[in-house]
Every structure is written in C-alpha cells, then in structure tokens.
Backbone as JSON, one array per atom type, in Angstrom:
{
  "sequence": "MTGPIPVYVRRIPAGAELDMSALTAHVVSDVIDALIDPESTELWDLLQAVANPPARAEGDTDQLDRERLETALVARASSRVPLYGPAVARLVERLLAVAGVVLPKQRRAA",
  "N": [[0.85, -1.16, 0.0], [0.76, 2.04, -0.99], [1.43, 5.48, -0.23], [1.38, 8.41, 1.85], [2.71, 7.34, 3.98], [3.99, 4.45, 3.39], [2.78, 1.09, 3.67], [3.7, -2.19, 3.83], [2.69, -5.5, 3.17], [3.17, -8.84, 4.05], [2.94, -12.37, 3.79], [3.17, -14.54, 6.56], [3.88, -17.58, 8.36], [1.99, -17.7, 10.51], [0.14, -15.75, 9.91], [0.03, -12.44, 9.01], [2.51, -10.0, 8.2], [3.23, -6.69, 8.83], [5.1, -4.33, 7.23], [6.37, -1.52, 8.37], [8.34, 0.39, 7.92], [8.6, 3.0, 6.96], [6.94, 4.39, 8.73], [8.4, 4.02, 11.05], [10.7, 5.53, 10.43], [9.5, 8.03, 10.32], [8.67, 8.35, 12.99], [11.16, 8.31, 14.31], [12.19, 10.67, 13.26], [10.37, 12.48, 14.39], [11.08, 12.17, 17.09], [13.74, 13.09, 17.09], [13.25, 15.76, 16.33], [11.8, 16.57, 18.59], [13.77, 16.39, 20.56], [15.65, 18.29, 19.77], [14.32, 20.66, 19.78], [14.17, 24.09, 19.54], [12.6, 25.71, 21.08], [12.18, 24.56, 23.53], [14.13, 22.98, 25.95], [13.6, 20.9, 27.54], [13.17, 18.08, 27.03], [15.66, 17.39, 25.96], [17.29, 17.95, 28.17], [16.28, 16.07, 29.94], [17.0, 13.74, 28.6], [19.77, 13.93, 28.88], [19.93, 13.64, 31.65], [19.11, 11.02, 31.92], [21.13, 9.72, 30.5], [23.35, 10.35, 31.99], [23.17, 9.51, 34.85], [22.76, 10.52, 38.27], [24.88, 9.51, 41.01], [23.67, 6.72, 42.7], [22.16, 5.01, 45.44], [23.37, 1.75, 46.21], [21.73, -0.9, 44.61], [19.51, 0.59, 44.03], [17.08, 0.86, 41.72], [15.64, 2.76, 40.45], [14.06, 4.17, 37.74], [12.91, 6.51, 36.95], [13.53, 8.9, 35.49], [14.14, 7.88, 32.92], [11.72, 6.63, 32.29], [10.01, 8.85, 32.31], [11.13, 10.3, 30.17], [10.69, 8.48, 28.06], [7.86, 8.36, 28.06], [7.26, 11.04, 27.43], [8.43, 11.28, 24.87], [7.01, 9.35, 23.43], [4.52, 10.52, 23.48], [4.99, 12.67, 21.79], [5.68, 11.52, 19.36], [4.83, 10.12, 16.1], [2.01, 7.99, 15.62], [0.12, 6.99, 14.02], [-1.04, 5.81, 10.87], [-1.89, 7.34, 7.98], [-4.56, 6.56, 5.79], [-5.86, 6.84, 2.61], [-8.79, 7.06, 0.69], [-8.91, 4.69, -1.86], [-6.76, 3.29, -0.81], [-7.41, 2.16, 1.61], [-9.13, 0.03, 0.93], [-7.32, -1.46, -0.62], [-5.44, -2.23, 1.32], [-7.05, -3.8, 3.0], [-7.79, -5.83, 1.17], [-5.25, -6.93, 0.67], [-4.49, -7.83, 3.23], [-6.5, -9.74, 3.68], [-5.86, -11.49, 1.62], [-3.26, -12.46, 2.33], [-3.93, -13.72, 4.64], [-5.42, -15.75, 3.72], [-8.16, -15.63, 3.5], [-11.3, -15.65, 1.99], [-13.81, -13.65, 0.84], [-17.33, -13.88, 0.23], [-18.71, -12.88, -2.96], [-20.97, -11.04, -2.82], [-20.55, -9.82, -0.35], [-18.23, -8.38, -0.7], [-19.04, -6.29, -2.29], [-20.34, -4.59, -0.6]],
  "CA": [[0.0, 0.0, 0.0], [1.55, 3.25, -1.06], [0.78, 6.64, 0.34], [2.35, 9.24, 2.53], [3.49, 6.4, 4.79], [3.66, 3.14, 2.82], [2.7, -0.11, 4.51], [3.83, -3.39, 3.01], [2.13, -6.67, 3.83], [3.62, -10.13, 3.52], [2.44, -13.53, 4.51], [4.04, -15.33, 7.42], [3.15, -18.81, 8.68], [0.87, -17.53, 11.44], [-0.77, -14.68, 9.51], [0.57, -11.39, 8.16], [3.5, -9.09, 8.78], [3.16, -5.35, 8.27], [6.37, -3.62, 7.22], [6.06, -0.11, 8.56], [9.63, 1.08, 8.0], [8.39, 4.44, 6.76], [6.42, 4.93, 9.98], [9.54, 4.06, 11.97], [11.51, 6.7, 10.07], [8.71, 9.21, 10.71], [8.73, 8.43, 14.45], [12.52, 8.72, 14.67], [12.28, 12.09, 12.92], [9.62, 13.19, 15.44], [11.87, 12.13, 18.32], [14.86, 14.02, 16.91], [12.69, 17.11, 16.38], [11.46, 16.86, 19.98], [15.0, 16.55, 21.34], [16.41, 19.49, 19.39], [13.37, 21.76, 19.72], [14.79, 25.3, 20.08], [11.66, 26.38, 21.99], [12.21, 23.92, 24.85], [15.23, 22.02, 26.12], [13.17, 19.96, 28.59], [13.43, 16.68, 26.67], [17.12, 17.23, 25.85], [17.8, 17.9, 29.54], [15.88, 14.78, 30.5], [17.87, 12.75, 27.96], [21.08, 14.04, 29.53], [19.79, 13.07, 33.0], [19.05, 9.56, 31.76], [22.44, 9.25, 30.03], [24.35, 10.6, 33.04], [22.41, 9.52, 36.12], [23.55, 10.8, 39.47], [25.21, 8.32, 41.79], [22.52, 6.28, 43.49], [22.47, 3.97, 46.43], [23.47, 0.41, 45.62], [20.45, -1.6, 44.56], [18.45, 1.5, 43.6], [16.79, 0.62, 40.3], [14.7, 3.79, 40.04], [14.26, 4.62, 36.36], [11.88, 7.51, 36.68], [13.92, 9.8, 34.41], [13.99, 7.16, 31.65], [10.29, 6.45, 32.06], [9.46, 10.16, 31.95], [11.59, 10.6, 28.82], [9.96, 7.61, 27.13], [6.47, 8.81, 28.01], [7.21, 12.32, 26.72], [8.73, 11.07, 23.46], [5.87, 8.63, 22.84], [3.45, 11.5, 23.29], [5.34, 13.56, 20.68], [5.97, 10.77, 18.14], [3.7, 9.67, 15.29], [1.54, 6.64, 15.94], [-0.97, 6.64, 13.1], [-0.72, 5.78, 9.44], [-3.07, 7.79, 7.23], [-4.98, 5.81, 4.61], [-6.78, 7.68, 1.86], [-9.59, 6.47, -0.38], [-8.75, 3.3, -2.25], [-5.69, 2.64, -0.05], [-8.06, 1.36, 2.66], [-9.58, -1.21, 0.29], [-6.14, -2.25, -1.01], [-4.87, -2.84, 2.52], [-7.97, -4.87, 3.41], [-7.63, -6.94, 0.22], [-3.94, -7.56, 0.87], [-4.53, -8.57, 4.49], [-7.34, -10.93, 3.47], [-5.12, -12.41, 0.75], [-2.19, -13.16, 3.05], [-4.55, -14.56, 5.66], [-6.11, -16.85, 3.04], [-9.6, -15.48, 3.69], [-12.01, -15.25, 0.78], [-15.16, -13.19, 1.14], [-18.27, -14.07, -0.87], [-18.82, -11.71, -3.85], [-21.92, -10.04, -2.38], [-20.02, -9.09, 0.8], [-17.22, -7.45, -1.18], [-19.71, -5.14, -2.87], [-20.83, -3.73, 0.48]],
  "C": [[0.9, 1.23, 0.0], [0.77, 4.41, -0.46], [1.82, 7.49, 1.03], [3.26, 8.41, 3.44], [3.14, 5.0, 4.28], [3.67, 2.03, 3.86], [2.77, -1.3, 3.57], [3.39, -4.59, 3.82], [2.72, -7.91, 3.2], [3.12, -11.24, 4.41], [3.54, -14.13, 5.37], [3.24, -16.54, 7.86], [1.92, -18.61, 9.57], [-0.1, -16.43, 11.03], [-0.12, -13.69, 8.56], [1.59, -10.56, 8.94], [3.35, -7.76, 8.07], [4.53, -4.72, 8.38], [6.04, -2.14, 7.26], [7.34, 0.69, 8.75], [9.48, 2.59, 7.84], [7.83, 5.09, 8.02], [7.54, 5.03, 11.01], [10.41, 5.28, 11.7], [10.81, 7.98, 10.49], [8.78, 9.42, 12.23], [10.11, 8.89, 14.9], [12.71, 10.21, 14.38], [11.55, 12.94, 13.96], [10.42, 13.27, 16.73], [13.05, 13.1, 18.22], [14.36, 15.46, 17.0], [12.36, 17.5, 17.83], [12.7, 17.14, 20.81], [15.74, 17.84, 21.01], [15.5, 20.71, 19.23], [13.99, 23.02, 20.34], [13.89, 26.04, 21.09], [11.7, 25.81, 23.4], [13.33, 22.9, 24.91], [14.86, 20.94, 27.14], [13.5, 18.5, 28.24], [14.92, 16.41, 26.51], [17.73, 17.11, 27.24], [17.48, 16.56, 30.19], [16.72, 13.65, 29.9], [19.25, 12.76, 28.62], [21.04, 13.44, 30.94], [19.75, 11.55, 32.95], [20.43, 9.02, 31.39], [23.52, 9.4, 31.1], [23.67, 10.65, 34.39], [23.32, 9.86, 37.29], [23.85, 9.49, 40.2], [24.01, 7.98, 42.67], [22.96, 5.2, 44.46], [22.5, 2.62, 45.75], [22.12, -0.29, 45.7], [19.29, -0.72, 44.15], [18.24, 1.32, 42.1], [15.78, 1.64, 39.77], [15.03, 4.28, 38.63], [13.23, 5.68, 35.99], [12.25, 8.45, 35.55], [13.72, 9.13, 33.05], [12.52, 6.99, 31.31], [9.63, 7.77, 31.66], [9.86, 10.55, 30.54], [10.82, 9.77, 27.8], [8.52, 8.07, 26.97], [6.34, 10.11, 27.2], [7.47, 12.14, 25.23], [7.61, 10.31, 22.75], [4.73, 9.6, 22.57], [3.72, 12.4, 22.09], [5.48, 12.84, 19.34], [4.69, 10.35, 17.41], [3.3, 8.25, 15.67], [0.43, 6.19, 15.01], [-0.49, 6.71, 11.66], [-1.96, 6.22, 8.69], [-3.32, 6.9, 6.01], [-6.04, 6.64, 3.9], [-7.48, 6.86, 0.79], [-9.33, 5.01, -0.63], [-7.64, 2.56, -1.49], [-6.27, 1.76, 1.06], [-8.48, 0.01, 2.08], [-8.4, -2.08, -0.11], [-5.51, -2.93, 0.19], [-5.74, -4.0, 2.99], [-7.81, -6.07, 2.49], [-6.32, -7.68, 0.44], [-3.91, -8.37, 2.16], [-5.37, -9.84, 4.36], [-6.59, -11.96, 2.63], [-4.04, -13.16, 1.51], [-2.73, -14.05, 4.15], [-5.27, -15.76, 5.05], [-7.61, -16.8, 3.23], [-10.22, -15.0, 2.39], [-13.43, -14.87, 1.19], [-16.07, -13.5, -0.05], [-18.43, -12.77, -1.66], [-19.77, -10.65, -3.32], [-21.41, -9.26, -1.17], [-18.98, -8.08, 0.36], [-17.85, -6.17, -1.71], [-20.16, -4.14, -1.8], [-19.78, -2.85, 0.96]]
}
C-alpha cells in the first residue's frame, strides 16, 4: 500500500506481517525534532539526565527519568498511518489475501 506512509504486507506462517519502515523513520524524525526543539530544552535535559544519572544507592533501580523521557517522546511521536480512499480497500484486500480469507462476492460489494 503506497501513500504518505507506505505499509507493506507479507504472509508469514501464522498470519501477516506489516512492514512499517516508513512509519519508523517518521517516528525517529519526530523524536529528533522533539529533542532538538529550540523552543524547549526539557526533553534534551531529560535525555542528559538519563544518560548521566547521578550516583545512586546500591540496589536502587529507580528509572523515573527514563520512564518520563519515554512517556514524553511517545506523546510527541507519530503513531498513526493515514490511509486515503482506495488505499483502505487495497490494505484490506492484501490482508485478506495473506490470511487466506475469501469473502463471498456479495459481501465485497458492500
């Protein structure tokens, strides 16, 4: 399926695999933009705190900075793939094909 963010579908033994490499690239770009945002250094500062944690007591496994960074970046990153017009039908057809599902003709018309 082509589009602003292509999705490729291939059959695997248990069903289908969606190749969303373009979405991954889009998300990475969003993360980089968030980290180098000239309007706010909050995420960059948090990244630095995660990369250079202060000395902690032995056995302290507190990862709040990392969890906060992850939560903030997930909130800023893309998570949806837009499908326009016939792309929806093509994706459905491709998923049905790799799953080996055949719909009766009258159901396809609906």
